[in-house]
KEVEX-381798 format. One record per residue (C-alpha): residue number from 1; residue in three letters; z, x, y. Coordinates in nm, 4 decimals, decimal comma, m for minus. Each point is the difference from the previous one (the first is absolute). Example, Ala and Ser with C-alpha at 12.3 -4.5 7.8 and 13.67 -1.06 7.14 Angstrom:
% KEVEX-381798
1; ALA; 0,7800; 1,2300; m0,4500
2; SER; m0,0660; 0,1370; 0,3440
% end
This chain:
% KEVEX-381798
1; MET; 17,0311; 20,1848; 6,9721
2; THR; m0,0653; 0,0541; 0,3661
3; ARG; m0,2397; 0,2602; m0,0548
4; ASP; m0,2261; m0,2699; m0,1227
5; VAL; 0,0467; m0,1654; 0,3853
6; SER; m0,3433; 0,0371; 0,1772
7; PHE; 0,0722; m0,2028; 0,3165
8; GLY; m0,0993; 0,2230; 0,3251
9; GLN; m0,2329; 0,2391; m0,1995
10; TYR; m0,3619; 0,0430; 0,1185
11; MET; m0,2444; m0,0126; m0,2486
12; PRO; m0,3410; 0,1863; 0,0950
13; GLY; m0,3091; m0,1846; m0,0679
14; ASP; m0,3132; m0,1497; 0,1397
15; GLY; 0,0671; m0,3967; m0,0727
16; VAL; m0,1008; m0,2625; 0,2843
17; ILE; 0,3765; m0,0391; 0,1056
18; HIS; 0,0157; 0,3855; 0,0738
19; ARG; m0,3468; m0,0024; 0,2307
20; LEU; 0,1973; m0,2572; 0,2147
21; ASP; 0,1276; 0,0825; 0,3549
22; PRO; 0,3597; 0,0425; m0,0435
23; ARG; 0,0741; m0,2003; 0,2969
24; ILE; m0,1821; m0,2761; m0,1602
25; LYS; 0,1887; 0,0454; m0,3222
26; LEU; 0,3262; m0,0432; 0,1684
27; ILE; m0,1287; m0,3096; 0,1877
28; LEU; m0,1092; m0,1487; m0,3203
29; LEU; 0,3377; 0,0761; m0,1803
30; ILE; 0,1631; m0,1649; 0,2689
31; ALA; m0,2439; m0,3255; m0,0322
32; TYR; 0,0170; m0,0227; m0,3479
33; ILE; 0,4089; 0,0160; 0,0075
34; VAL; m0,0376; m0,3087; 0,2176
35; PHE; m0,2564; m0,1668; m0,2331
36; VAL; 0,2437; 0,0693; m0,2975
37; PHE; 0,2656; m0,1851; 0,1801
38; CYS; m0,2528; m0,2819; 0,0951
39; ALA; m0,1111; m0,1084; m0,3444
40; PHE; 0,1936; m0,3446; m0,0517
41; ASN; m0,1734; m0,0733; m0,3025
42; PHE; m0,1295; 0,1621; m0,3568
43; VAL; m0,3547; m0,0428; 0,1404
44; SER; 0,0433; 0,1895; 0,3217
45; LEU; 0,2457; 0,2351; m0,1906
46; ALA; m0,2866; 0,0474; m0,2560
47; VAL; m0,2489; 0,0831; 0,3104
48; ILE; 0,2300; 0,2767; 0,1321
49; SER; 0,0842; 0,1215; m0,3717
50; ALA; m0,3836; 0,0415; m0,0647
51; ALA; m0,0480; 0,1997; 0,3369
52; THR; 0,2832; 0,2116; m0,0544
53; PHE; m0,1281; 0,1328; m0,3465
54; ALA; m0,3504; 0,0284; 0,1578
55; ALA; 0,1589; 0,2432; 0,2251
56; VAL; 0,1652; 0,1720; m0,2712
57; MET; m0,3416; 0,0326; m0,1844
58; LEU; m0,1779; 0,1027; 0,2662
59; SER; 0,2513; 0,2893; 0,0614
60; ARG; m0,1192; 0,1872; m0,3260
61; VAL; 0,3773; 0,0739; m0,0318
62; PRO; 0,1004; 0,0281; m0,3926
63; LEU; 0,1765; m0,3324; m0,0630
64; ARG; 0,2805; 0,1965; m0,1726
65; MET; 0,1251; 0,0917; 0,3631
66; TYR; m0,0031; m0,3577; 0,0935
67; PHE; 0,2242; m0,0686; m0,2902
68; LYS; 0,2399; 0,3438; 0,0522
69; SER; 0,0490; m0,2065; 0,3652
70; LEU; 0,0934; m0,3377; m0,1460
71; LYS; 0,2426; 0,1647; m0,2695
72; VAL; 0,2435; 0,0865; 0,2979
73; VAL; 0,0169; m0,3701; 0,1597
74; LEU; m0,0192; m0,1735; m0,3848
75; ILE; 0,3655; m0,0352; m0,0191
76; ILE; 0,0387; m0,1474; 0,3655
77; VAL; m0,3214; m0,2503; m0,0967
78; LEU; 0,2042; m0,1028; m0,3157
79; ILE; 0,3246; m0,0433; 0,1536
80; THR; m0,1571; m0,1955; 0,3034
81; SER; m0,2099; m0,2309; m0,2372
82; ALA; 0,3186; m0,0604; m0,1881
83; LEU; 0,2082; m0,1010; 0,3163
84; ASN; m0,2907; m0,2262; 0,1323
85; ILE; m0,0304; m0,1991; m0,3478
86; PHE; 0,3277; m0,1365; 0,0807
87; TYR; m0,0545; m0,0880; 0,3479
88; GLY; m0,1877; m0,2988; 0,0961
89; GLY; m0,0402; m0,3460; m0,0400
90; GLY; m0,2657; m0,2332; m0,1938
91; ASP; 0,0418; m0,1078; m0,3565
92; VAL; 0,2298; 0,1492; m0,2232
93; LEU; m0,1268; 0,1942; m0,2963
94; TRP; 0,3166; 0,1401; m0,1441
95; GLN; 0,3498; m0,0149; 0,0991
96; TRP; 0,3044; 0,1939; m0,1404
97; GLY; 0,3533; m0,0593; 0,2098
98; TYR; m0,0849; 0,0958; 0,3668
99; LEU; m0,3470; 0,1889; m0,1080
100; THR; m0,3055; m0,2189; 0,0743
101; VAL; m0,3598; 0,0750; m0,0867
102; THR; m0,2217; m0,2307; 0,1958
103; LYS; m0,3618; m0,0160; 0,0652
104; ASP; m0,0046; 0,0931; 0,3497
105; GLY; 0,2073; 0,3242; m0,1027
106; ILE; m0,2382; 0,1124; m0,2247
107; PHE; m0,2689; m0,0111; 0,2508
108; ARG; 0,2022; 0,1520; 0,2529
109; ALA; 0,0860; 0,2967; m0,2462
110; ILE; m0,3623; 0,0397; m0,0874
111; PHE; m0,1139; 0,0026; 0,3405
112; VAL; 0,2699; 0,2705; 0,1333
113; SER; m0,0846; 0,2391; m0,2957
114; VAL; m0,3838; m0,0319; 0,0782
115; ARG; 0,0771; 0,0547; 0,3674
116; ILE; 0,2165; 0,3249; m0,0585
117; VAL; m0,2602; 0,1299; m0,2535
118; LEU; m0,3041; m0,0447; 0,2429
119; LEU; 0,2251; 0,1971; 0,2697
120; ILE; 0,0426; 0,2766; m0,1947
121; LEU; m0,3607; 0,0204; m0,1168
122; LEU; m0,1347; m0,0362; 0,3536
123; SER; 0,2629; 0,2661; 0,1497
124; SER; m0,0782; 0,2437; m0,3018
125; CYS; m0,3956; m0,0571; 0,0791
126; LEU; 0,0769; 0,1329; 0,3166
127; THR; 0,2102; 0,3104; m0,0788
128; PHE; m0,2567; 0,0974; m0,2744
129; THR; m0,2867; m0,0149; 0,2060
130; THR; 0,1183; 0,1445; 0,3216
131; THR; 0,1380; 0,3482; 0,0734
132; PRO; 0,3039; 0,0509; 0,1748
133; THR; m0,2018; 0,1487; 0,3003
134; ASP; m0,2410; m0,2744; 0,0396
135; LEU; 0,3165; m0,2401; m0,0382
136; THR; 0,1546; 0,1753; 0,2978
137; ASP; m0,2993; m0,0121; 0,2038
138; ALA; m0,0792; m0,3918; m0,0526
139; ILE; 0,3734; m0,0957; 0,0673
140; GLU; m0,0158; 0,2141; 0,3230
141; ARG; m0,3088; m0,1524; 0,1030
142; LEU; 0,1010; m0,3407; m0,0787
143; MET; 0,3285; 0,0626; 0,2012
144; LYS; m0,1766; 0,1289; 0,2879
145; PRO; 0,0472; m0,2687; 0,2598
146; LEU; 0,3824; 0,0919; m0,0475
147; LYS; m0,0508; 0,2986; 0,2123
148; ALA; 0,0010; m0,1982; 0,2948
149; LEU; 0,3377; m0,0725; m0,0475
150; HIS; 0,1000; 0,3691; m0,0756
151; VAL; 0,0191; m0,0737; m0,3731
152; LYS; m0,0431; 0,3236; m0,1913
153; VAL; m0,2608; m0,1295; m0,2260
154; HIS; m0,1054; 0,3349; m0,1662
155; GLU; 0,3926; 0,0969; m0,0889
156; ILE; 0,0355; m0,3494; m0,1721
157; ALA; m0,3166; 0,0161; m0,1692
158; MET; 0,0768; 0,3426; m0,1444
159; MET; 0,3484; m0,1166; m0,0898
160; MET; m0,1312; m0,2967; m0,1854
161; THR; m0,2665; 0,2131; m0,1879
162; ILE; 0,2110; 0,2889; m0,0888
163; ALA; 0,3019; m0,2896; m0,1338
164; LEU; m0,2914; m0,1436; m0,2382
165; ARG; m0,1382; 0,3064; m0,1226
166; PHE; 0,3550; 0,1319; m0,0805
167; VAL; 0,0806; m0,3132; m0,2387
168; PRO; m0,1784; 0,1577; m0,2865
169; THR; 0,1640; 0,3318; 0,0761
170; LEU; 0,3601; m0,1309; m0,0060
171; LEU; m0,0489; m0,2116; m0,2945
172; GLU; m0,1172; 0,3263; m0,1632
173; GLU; 0,2977; 0,1867; 0,1197
174; THR; 0,2202; m0,2891; m0,1210
175; ASP; m0,1732; 0,0210; m0,3603
176; LYS; 0,0687; 0,3967; m0,0040
177; ILE; 0,3677; m0,0592; 0,1119
178; MET; 0,0750; m0,2381; m0,2503
179; SER; m0,1542; 0,2300; m0,2992
180; ALA; 0,1948; 0,2869; 0,1116
181; GLN; 0,3075; m0,2374; 0,0249
182; LYS; m0,0795; m0,1148; m0,3722
183; ALA; m0,0360; 0,3554; m0,1276
184; ARG; 0,3346; 0,0760; 0,1409
185; GLY; 0,1780; m0,2756; m0,2476
186; ALA; m0,0177; m0,2970; 0,2594
187; ASP; m0,0109; m0,3354; m0,1436
188; MET; m0,1971; m0,2404; 0,2175
189; ASP; m0,1218; m0,2651; m0,2489
190; SER; 0,3350; m0,1275; m0,1676
191; GLY; 0,2685; m0,1813; 0,1368
192; GLY; 0,0081; m0,3148; 0,2469
193; ILE; m0,1471; m0,0578; 0,3278
194; ILE; 0,3454; 0,1736; 0,1938
195; LYS; m0,0435; 0,3189; m0,2312
196; LYS; m0,3837; 0,0357; 0,0368
197; VAL; 0,0610; m0,0308; 0,4062
198; LYS; 0,2812; 0,2635; m0,0137
199; ALA; m0,2776; 0,2020; m0,2139
200; MET; m0,2251; 0,0041; 0,3040
201; THR; 0,2059; 0,1935; 0,2186
202; PRO; m0,0923; 0,3424; m0,1440
203; ILE; m0,3657; m0,1019; 0,0398
204; LEU; 0,0417; m0,1573; 0,3653
205; ILE; 0,1870; 0,2910; 0,1778
206; PRO; m0,2858; 0,2697; m0,1296
207; LEU; m0,2644; m0,2220; 0,0913
208; PHE; 0,1364; m0,0367; 0,3646
209; VAL; 0,0347; 0,3516; 0,0297
210; SER; m0,3376; 0,0687; m0,1304
211; ALA; m0,1470; m0,2696; 0,2398
212; PHE; 0,1543; 0,1709; 0,3080
213; ARG; m0,1317; 0,3349; m0,1217
214; ARG; m0,3425; m0,1276; m0,0289
215; ALA; 0,0424; m0,1564; 0,3435
216; TYR; 0,1056; 0,3005; 0,1682
217; GLU; m0,2606; 0,2224; m0,2117
218; LEU; m0,2769; m0,2271; 0,1379
219; ALA; 0,1293; 0,0049; 0,3865
220; VAL; 0,0354; 0,3746; m0,0184
221; ALA; m0,3516; 0,0069; m0,1312
222; MET; m0,1379; m0,2295; 0,2792
223; GLU; 0,1761; 0,2086; 0,2713
224; CYS; m0,1695; 0,3370; m0,1354
225; ARG; m0,3256; m0,1862; 0,0299
226; CYS; 0,0716; m0,0659; 0,3415
227; TYR; 0,0134; m0,3756; m0,0464
228; HIS; 0,0907; m0,2056; 0,3064
229; GLY; m0,0792; m0,3180; m0,0423
230; GLY; m0,3105; m0,1880; 0,0901
231; ASP; m0,0589; 0,1100; 0,3654
232; GLY; m0,3178; 0,1751; m0,0055
233; ARG; m0,0852; 0,0272; m0,3421
234; THR; m0,3608; m0,0328; m0,1475
235; ARG; m0,1746; m0,1313; m0,3227
236; MET; m0,2062; 0,1512; m0,2579
237; LYS; m0,1009; m0,3294; m0,1253
238; VAL; m0,0615; m0,2775; 0,2698
239; LEU; 0,0458; m0,3550; m0,1114
240; HIS; m0,3525; m0,2208; 0,0336
241; MET; m0,0583; m0,3722; m0,1218
242; LYS; m0,2744; m0,0040; m0,2424
243; PRO; m0,2301; m0,2956; m0,1262
244; LEU; 0,2266; m0,0025; m0,2938
245; ASP; 0,3548; m0,0783; 0,1877
246; TYR; m0,1846; m0,2776; 0,1713
247; VAL; m0,1163; m0,1509; m0,3285
248; SER; 0,3448; 0,0218; m0,1150
249; LEU; 0,1432; m0,1857; 0,2835
250; VAL; m0,2635; m0,2936; m0,0396
251; ILE; 0,1033; m0,0046; m0,3835
252; SER; 0,3725; m0,0362; 0,1074
253; GLY; m0,1087; m0,2803; 0,2205
254; ILE; m0,1512; m0,1748; m0,2621
255; VAL; 0,2915; 0,0613; m0,2424
256; LEU; 0,2027; m0,1597; 0,2792
257; ALA; m0,2284; m0,3078; 0,0557
258; GLY; 0,0367; m0,0378; m0,3735
259; ILE; 0,3564; m0,0103; m0,0205
260; VAL; 0,0234; m0,2500; 0,3088
261; LEU; m0,2128; m0,2103; m0,1659
262; CYS; 0,1441; 0,0277; m0,3093
263; ASN; 0,3454; m0,1049; 0,1539
264; VAL; m0,1657; m0,3146; 0,1498
265; PHE; m0,2147; m0,0993; m0,3162
266; PHE; 0,2388; 0,0582; m0,2665
267; ALA; 0,3420; m0,0940; 0,1917
268; SER; 0,0947; m0,2292; m0,3014
269; ILE; m0,0492; 0,3163; m0,2378
270; VAL; 0,3500; 0,1890; 0,0099
% end
């Protein structure tokens, strides 16, 4: 159910990840996404997996929230894994007609599945431990050099943060619309794929109307509060680097070095 979706929500807390500078968290997220795709064998994949689960535990966010985030992409992970099993060379383990399961295909499916799970966990860790305001400030500060090219950095950062924040809101609205349609006798669970797609029409139209209405109300609220972009605006909380931020950068460098070494010394391990 959509009400179980937790991606995009902020969870108040006092974990180590909560106390990191939001700019550092964004940089680390991008870095670890690169690390995930730099793991070319099971040993290096285990290193980045251990680092990811360490971040999850240090965030002190209940594990059920991460499981809810993974629930959304579970079908995507299963479909992607199933497709990759039948794609690849190497020793043939099973064959039926044109379908062939190979050793390389199984390894490819495992790598793809683990990578998707790690990406969702890392992204959820950022949104769970960073408020929308801090996230906006971090994006704006990191994109500040683009102001020299007359890019509206503040507006871009604001739009990105609002879009991320409204993901759970729109999903909750979808759940309400579906419940209302079912209460009126709509059948959305039976029939084939075409019938189910047609049954989504009474949901999509009210959802789009609700989304545009929320956007209009938000724009009016911002105008009533004299919002005119980032020019001349001050911040109640000024971002400052702390020793913990530098320590996190050093640890990330060690993780990267570990992944590189594992790729070099364990290259024979798929």
